N, C-alpha and C positions, 0 to 999 in steps of 0.2 A: 524683256525678256529672260536677261539672265540671271535675275533676281529671282526670278519665277523660278527656274531650273534648277536652283544651286542646291548640290547634291545633298546639302547638309542640312536644307528646310527641312520640317514636319509637315505633316499634313496640314496642320490646323495652319502654320506658317506660311505655307505655298498658296492656299486658301486667300489668305489676307492678303500678300502678296500679289497674287492674281486681280484681287478685286481693285487693288489698287491703281494696277497697270491700265485695265479695264477702265475705270474710270477716269485716268489720267487720257488714254487715246480718244473716249467718248468728248471728251473737252478740246484737244485739238485737232480733234476729227481724222484719228489717223486710222479710222475705217472708213471714211467717205471714197465712195464709188459711183460711176456714171451710169446715168441711167439706160434701160435699152440692152435689148440681147435676146437670145434664145428662150422663150417662154417654155415652161415647164409644164404650164398646170393646164387642163382643156379650159374650149369656152366658158363653159359654163361658172369656171370660178372667178371670170375676168370683170364681172359685172358686180362682184361684192367690193364697194368700196373700203373699209377701213380694217385690212384682217387681223392686225396685231394689237387690239385693244385689250385690255389688262383681263376685260370680261369675255373675251373671243370674238369673232368673225360676226357682223351685221349683216342683214341681206338686203338687196337691193330698196333702197328709199329714198325719199327725200329728205329724209331726216336721218337721226343717227339709227334708228333699229326700223326694221319692215313694218308697213301695217300688218294687220291679219287679214287677206283677202284671199281668194284664189289663185292668182298668180304669187303671191310670196311663198303659200305653202306648195304649190306645184317647185316654183325652185328649188324650195328648202329639201324637196325629196329628191330633187334631180340631183342637188349637193350631196347628200347623203348616198345615194348609188353611186356617183362616180367616187366616192372617199371607200367605200367600200372595197377591202383588199380581196383579191381571188381567193389568196389561202392565211392561214392562221401568221401574224406576226408571230416570229419565233420567240422565244423566251430570253435568250441571249440579248434581242434586240430591243424585247420589251425592258430589260433590267439597265441598258444604254439610255434610253429615252426617260426612265422613271427616274432617275436619280434625284433625290430631294434636292432643293434649292437653297436648302439652309441647313448645319450640322444639327443634328436633334438635341446635341447635348449643350454645344456652344453657343449656336445660334450666329454662326459664322456663312456669312453668303458664300456660296457657291456658284462662281460664274461658269456657265457650261456654255455650248454651243445652241442650246435655245436661243439663249441672251442674244448672241451674235445673230442668228437668222432674225430676232425682231427688231433689231439695229437695222440690220442691212434691205430687210425686205417690209417695208413700210405699210407699202401697198400690194395686189395680186399680180400686178404686171410687173414688178421688181424681182418675181420667184421667176429668176433666168438662170441658167446656165453659169452665167459669167457673175454674178452675183453669189449663186453656190461655190465658185472657185475664191472668190473673193471672202467668204464666209472660211470656209476652208483655212484660206492662209493666214483668217485673223485668228482664229482659234488655234491654229501653231503657233502664231506669235505670244497667245496668252498661255501656251504651253496647256489646253485643255486635255486631259486625258485622253486616250482612245479614238484620235482625229486618224482616219483612213489617208494615206498617202496619195493615194490616187483621186484626181474630185471627180471621175465617174463611181468610185465605189462610195464617196462622200453624199453624192446625189442619190447614188441608189440607199443610202442609212436614212438619208435626213427628208429627204423630198415627200417619203411616205408619212413621216412626222408631221409635217406642214398640212398635209391632206386631213391627218387624224382631229388636227387642230380646227378647221371649218366643221368635220364633225361634232366635235365638240361643240361647237355654238350652235350648227345647226339643231342639234337636239335640246340644246338649252331652249333655244327659241321657240319650237314646236311643244316645247312642256307649259308655254303661255298660251296658246292659240286655244279661243274659246270656245271656237266653235270645232265641237270634236267630232262630228262626223265626217272631216275635212280628212282626219288623220287616222280612221280607225279602216281595217284593220294595219295598213299597210307600215306605220312608225312601228306598231310594236313588232310585227314580222323583223323589220329591219333593225331595231335595238339588239331580237335575239341575235340575228347574222350578226351584229358586229362585237357581242360578247362572246360569240364563237369563236370570233376569226380574232379576240383581243385587240381590237382597236375601238379608241372611246368608249369601252365598256362601262367605267364607271359614270362616265355620262349619261349612259343610254339607260343605265339600270332607275339613276336619279329621274329622267324621263319618264320613264314607267312606274315609277313613285308619285311623280307629281300628278300622273295621269290616273290614279289606281282607281278612282270613280267609273274608270271604262272598263268592262268585264276582260277585253282582252289585255289590259295590262297585266291584271291580275292575276289571267293565265300565264301570261310570260314569267312576272315574277316567280311564280312555283315552280316552273322550270328553271329556270336559273337555281332557285335556291337549293333545289335538288339534285343538279347535275355536277357528279363528282370531277368533270374535265375543268370546272371552274372554280377561279381559286378562292379558298375557303375566306377572304377579309369582302369579296364580289357576293359571295352566296349569302355572306349574314346582311351584308347592305340589303341585298333583294327580301330576305327574310323578315328583315325588320320594316319592311314597306309595306308588309301585306295585310290588310284590315284584321284587327283584333290584335296585332304582335305587341 
């Protein structure tokens, strides 16, 4: 910890020191915590078996991916509805969540809170207040910038991020459903809501692009592409997905 916090370190050196400390603590089990505790996710999430796969959350299934049936589609819809925030995610919060995991110029890996969360919350039943407290403490050991001092503040900042990862994976899965009559128009309407509230917005647009043969997806993409309240990059992503672009 002392090496990471040394005042003479530059940003790149600090990132390298943090990554070395991260690898060392993982090897030694320095972030190990007991199971159990106060669950922070609603019941609908608890049947999702493997939340932190690199390609996202899967949906309930006996296999790695959920079967495309009415039950799984209904579950995906319920998950998305539970993930949708009541208000738009503040831009300053998005800036914290969206920090790139590698420096664009040097390629140096930046260890951040999402890395710690993935390490400590390998399944949905480990998304607990106790694990969040452990994650905050671990992030502090790693000297991750901007970690709130209070556990409640940490939970308030990062639990919505965890929910966003569910939404990302649900949108990704929905985009691959063959029987489109099961997802029209509710999936397209939810995608618009997620874009409006700045949560899982990019994956929502990709879902619309991947289902562009559905007229409702085209309509949604046009709305996003023309909405001045939406960021320029997201508007461009929507516009590029329109037929004939």
